[in-house]
C-alpha positions as CSV (number, residue, x, y, z in Angstrom):
1,M,17.2,20.7,-227.0
2,V,18.4,17.3,-228.2
3,N,15.9,14.8,-229.0
4,S,16.3,12.2,-226.6
5,I,15.7,9.5,-229.2
6,E,18.9,10.8,-230.5
7,H,20.9,10.0,-227.4
8,L,19.3,6.2,-227.6
9,N,20.5,5.8,-231.1
10,P,24.3,6.2,-232.6
11,F,25.0,9.7,-233.6
12,I,27.5,12.3,-234.5
13,E,27.2,15.6,-232.6
14,L,29.4,18.6,-233.6
15,K,29.6,21.7,-231.3
16,D,30.9,25.4,-232.3
17,V,32.6,23.7,-235.7
18,I,34.3,26.4,-237.9
19,V,36.2,25.2,-240.9
20,K,38.6,27.6,-243.1
21,S,40.2,27.4,-246.3
22,N,42.5,30.4,-247.1
23,G,40.7,32.4,-244.6
24,R,37.4,31.7,-245.9
25,V,34.8,30.1,-243.5
26,I,33.7,26.8,-245.3
27,L,32.0,25.5,-242.4
28,N,29.8,27.2,-239.6
29,I,28.2,24.6,-237.6
30,P,27.0,25.9,-233.9
31,H,25.4,22.5,-233.2
32,A,24.1,19.5,-234.9
33,I,23.3,15.8,-234.2
34,I,23.0,13.7,-237.0
35,P,21.5,10.4,-236.5
36,V,23.8,7.6,-238.3
37,D,21.1,4.6,-237.5
38,R,19.8,5.3,-241.1
39,I,20.9,6.0,-244.6
40,T,21.2,10.2,-244.4
41,A,21.9,11.9,-247.7
42,C,23.7,15.1,-247.6
43,I,22.2,18.1,-249.8
44,G,22.5,21.2,-251.2
45,P,24.3,23.7,-253.7
46,N,27.5,23.5,-255.5
47,G,30.1,24.9,-253.1
48,A,27.8,24.4,-249.8
49,G,30.2,22.4,-248.0
50,K,28.7,18.9,-248.5
51,T,32.1,17.4,-249.5
52,T,33.9,19.4,-246.6
53,L,31.7,17.8,-243.9
54,L,32.0,14.1,-245.5
55,K,35.7,14.8,-244.9
56,L,35.1,16.5,-241.5
57,L,33.2,13.3,-240.1
58,D,35.8,11.0,-241.7
59,G,38.8,12.9,-240.2
60,P,41.2,13.8,-243.0
61,I,39.8,17.3,-242.4
62,K,40.3,19.0,-238.6
63,P,38.2,21.7,-237.7
64,D,39.6,24.9,-236.8
65,S,37.4,25.4,-234.0
66,G,34.8,23.1,-232.1
67,T,34.8,19.4,-231.7
68,V,33.1,16.7,-233.5
69,S,32.3,13.6,-231.2
70,Y,30.9,10.1,-232.0
71,S,28.6,8.0,-229.8
72,F,30.2,4.8,-231.0
73,K,33.4,3.9,-232.0
74,T,34.2,4.5,-235.6
75,K,35.7,2.9,-238.6
76,T,35.1,5.2,-241.3
77,A,35.7,4.4,-245.3
78,L,35.4,7.5,-247.6
79,V,34.7,7.3,-251.4
80,L,35.2,10.5,-253.0
81,H,34.0,11.6,-256.5
82,H,37.3,11.4,-257.8
83,T,39.3,8.9,-256.5
84,P,42.5,8.1,-258.1
85,M,43.9,4.7,-259.7
86,I,47.4,3.6,-260.2
87,K,48.3,2.1,-263.4
88,A,47.6,-1.6,-262.8
89,S,44.7,-4.0,-262.8
90,A,41.2,-3.5,-261.1
91,A,42.1,-6.5,-258.8
92,T,45.3,-4.4,-257.8
93,N,43.6,-1.3,-257.4
94,I,41.3,-3.1,-255.2
95,A,44.0,-5.1,-252.9
96,M,45.6,-1.7,-252.3
97,V,43.5,-1.7,-249.0
98,K,46.0,-4.8,-247.8
99,D,48.8,-2.5,-247.3
100,V,46.8,-0.2,-244.7
101,D,44.9,-3.6,-243.0
102,T,46.9,-6.7,-243.0
103,S,44.1,-8.9,-241.6
104,I,42.5,-8.7,-245.0
105,T,43.3,-11.9,-247.0
106,Q,43.5,-12.3,-250.6
107,A,40.2,-14.2,-250.7
108,D,38.5,-11.2,-249.1
109,V,39.5,-9.4,-251.9
110,I,38.0,-11.7,-254.6
111,Q,34.4,-11.5,-252.3
112,A,34.7,-8.1,-252.7
113,I,35.2,-8.1,-256.4
114,E,32.5,-10.3,-256.9
115,Q,30.2,-8.4,-254.7
116,V,30.6,-5.2,-256.8
117,G,30.4,-7.5,-259.9
118,L,33.7,-6.9,-261.0
119,S,35.0,-10.5,-261.7
120,K,35.0,-10.3,-265.5
121,L,37.1,-7.2,-265.0
122,A,39.4,-7.6,-262.6
123,N,42.2,-8.1,-264.6
124,S,41.4,-4.9,-266.7
125,S,43.4,-1.9,-266.5
126,A,41.7,0.0,-264.0
127,H,42.3,3.2,-266.3
128,K,40.2,1.5,-268.8
129,L,37.4,1.5,-266.8
130,S,34.4,3.2,-267.5
131,A,33.1,5.7,-264.5
132,G,30.4,3.3,-263.2
133,E,33.0,0.3,-263.0
134,R,35.6,2.5,-261.4
135,Q,33.1,3.7,-258.7
136,K,32.4,-0.2,-258.3
137,L,36.3,-0.5,-257.6
138,C,36.3,2.3,-254.9
139,L,33.3,0.6,-253.4
140,A,35.1,-2.9,-253.4
141,R,38.0,-0.6,-251.5
142,A,35.3,0.3,-248.9
143,I,33.6,-2.9,-248.4
144,L,37.3,-4.3,-247.3
145,Q,37.9,-1.6,-244.7
146,K,34.7,-3.3,-243.0
147,P,33.6,0.1,-241.8
148,N,30.7,1.1,-239.6
149,L,30.7,4.8,-241.5
150,V,30.3,5.0,-244.6
151,L,30.9,8.3,-246.3
152,L,30.2,8.9,-250.1
153,D,30.5,12.0,-252.3
154,E,28.2,11.8,-255.3
155,P,28.4,8.0,-255.4
156,T,26.7,8.2,-258.8
157,A,27.6,11.2,-260.5
158,N,27.9,11.1,-264.4
159,L,26.8,7.2,-264.5
160,D,24.2,5.9,-266.5
161,P,20.8,4.7,-265.1
162,N,22.0,0.9,-265.1
163,S,25.1,1.9,-262.9
164,T,23.4,4.2,-260.7
165,E,21.2,1.3,-260.0
166,Q,24.0,-1.1,-259.3
167,V,25.8,1.4,-257.1
168,E,22.6,2.6,-255.0
169,E,22.1,-1.5,-254.2
170,L,25.7,-1.4,-253.3
171,M,24.9,1.4,-250.5
172,R,21.6,-0.5,-249.4
173,Q,23.7,-3.2,-249.1
174,F,26.1,-1.3,-246.6
175,A,23.3,-0.2,-244.5
176,H,21.8,-4.0,-244.6
177,Q,25.3,-5.3,-243.1
178,G,25.2,-2.9,-240.0
179,A,27.4,0.1,-241.6
180,N,25.9,3.7,-241.4
181,V,25.5,5.8,-244.8
182,I,25.7,9.2,-245.4
183,F,26.3,10.5,-249.0
184,S,26.0,13.4,-250.9
185,S,23.9,13.7,-253.8
186,H,22.5,16.5,-256.2
187,Q,19.9,13.6,-257.6
188,L,16.9,14.5,-255.5
189,A,15.2,11.6,-257.4
190,Q,17.9,9.1,-256.0
191,V,17.8,10.8,-252.5
192,Q,13.6,10.0,-252.0
193,R,14.6,6.6,-253.2
194,I,17.2,5.5,-250.8
195,A,17.7,8.2,-248.1
196,E,15.6,8.3,-244.8
197,H,17.5,11.1,-243.4
198,I,18.2,14.6,-244.9
199,I,21.3,17.1,-244.0
200,F,20.6,20.3,-246.0
201,I,23.6,22.7,-246.2
202,D,23.5,26.4,-247.5
203,Q,26.5,28.2,-247.2
204,G,28.3,26.2,-244.9
205,E,25.5,26.0,-242.6
206,I,23.1,23.5,-242.0
207,K,19.7,24.8,-242.5
208,E,17.7,22.0,-242.1
209,K,17.6,18.2,-241.3
210,G,15.1,15.5,-240.0
211,P,13.1,12.8,-242.2
212,V,12.9,12.7,-246.0
213,G,9.3,12.8,-246.0
214,P,8.9,15.9,-244.3
215,F,11.4,17.9,-245.7
216,F,10.3,17.1,-249.5
217,A,6.9,17.8,-248.4
218,D,7.2,21.0,-246.3
219,P,11.1,22.4,-245.9
220,Q,10.9,24.9,-243.1
221,T,13.5,27.4,-244.4
222,Q,13.7,29.4,-247.7
223,A,17.1,28.4,-248.3
224,A,15.7,24.9,-248.3
225,K,12.5,25.7,-250.6
226,R,14.6,27.8,-253.3
227,Y,16.9,24.9,-253.5
228,L,14.4,22.3,-253.7
229,H,12.6,24.5,-256.6
230,Q,15.4,25.1,-258.4
231,E,16.3,21.4,-258.3
232,L,13.1,19.7,-258.7
233,L,12.8,22.0,-262.5
234,T,16.1,20.2,-263.7
235,D,16.1,16.7,-262.2
């Protein structure tokens, strides 16, 4: 039975979803309701299907069977862990979004560059930016798309603490400005800092989901207990 509260708030519903790659099942989700009126973290072991789920919610990946439906009209922005850059300045890479949405102005581009803190590096080669600066560049692109659903794949992987803090603040800004945020992460301390809801994926299946506090305090499945035990030892 679906919680009636979830029907009152924006949500994504997955029914009988199967996603395969080279004949192997990557996702197998018989039924799930994902609330998107809060910051949601998608966690689980490597290869569990987290990135595939984000791509499925964004649209590049279509389910081999089943349906993904939204209770709201979506405009998504997907920021992957490895996003290619063209050999040009940071500003030019950010402004590429204008090719897709002609309503975006140069003033919008400048504002996005300022918002992510890249004003001093706007004319620098994107290929010479640090990992943290490149991630901010990608977030500036997302800001320009004015999404109401932001999907972030390992947004602070391999970043130093200062860059991590800055990217986390940008994630909060998305939420404060009315966008729904779903991100994947292996950093459980980060998940506890900024997420309100958890989706735990293991072997392509959503094994648990719910508020962050209860999940960490008392996981209900052996898979989640094992994962938390292993990750907390190394986090």
